C-alpha positions, -999 to 999 in steps of 0.1 A, spaced: -111 661 4 -117 654 40 -86 648 61 -84 614 77 -73 614 112 -49 588 122 -62 568 151 -36 567 177 -38 541 204 -38 557 238 -25 541 269 -54 526 289 -50 522 326 -81 501 327 -67 476 303 -35 475 322 -53 468 355 -74 441 338 -43 425 324 -25 426 358 -55 411 375 -59 383 350 -22 375 353 -24 374 391 -54 351 390 -37 327 366 -6 327 389 -28 319 419 -46 291 401 -13 275 390 1 278 425 -30 262 441 -30 233 416 7 225 423 -1 225 460 -31 202 455 -9 179 435 16 177 463 -11 170 489 -26 142 467 8 125 464 13 127 502 -22 113 507 -15 84 483 17 76 502 -1 77 535 -29 54 522 -3 29 510 15 29 543 -19 25 561 -28 -5 539 5 -21 547 0 -14 584 -35 -30 583 -20 -61 566 6 -64 593 -21 -59 619 -41 -87 605 -11 -110 605 -3 -102 641 -39 -107 651 -39 -141 634 -6 -150 652 -22 -139 685 -51 -162 679 -27 -191 671 -7 -184 703 -39 -191 724 -41 -227 710 -22 -253 728 -15 -273 696 3 -244 681 23 -237 712 34 -274 713 43 -272 676 65 -241 681 81 -256 712 90 -288 693 101 -272 660 118 -240 670 130 -247 706 137 -284 702 117 -294 733 104 -330 738 78 -345 761 90 -366 790 100 -401 778 105 -391 741 138 -394 724 145 -364 701 153 -372 665 177 -348 648 182 -356 611 217 -352 597 221 -324 573 
């Protein structure tokens, strides 16, 4: 009878290096993905703030346009400041 040799698993430096490299690459990919996620969240927040600022800018531009019209200036002077034209009697309703 032929003797059967037991196969013993030897320690392989090559396999260990490959395993370490694969672990390192997985770690770097996960690290980069978390960083990209943070950057995307910041970008969304900045885009939201920018949209709000553009809305405010449009409102202010419209207000500026209104302030160049004499009818609007007269309306504001009458309603908010209580001014009247010469010879007019102001009417103040009782509350």
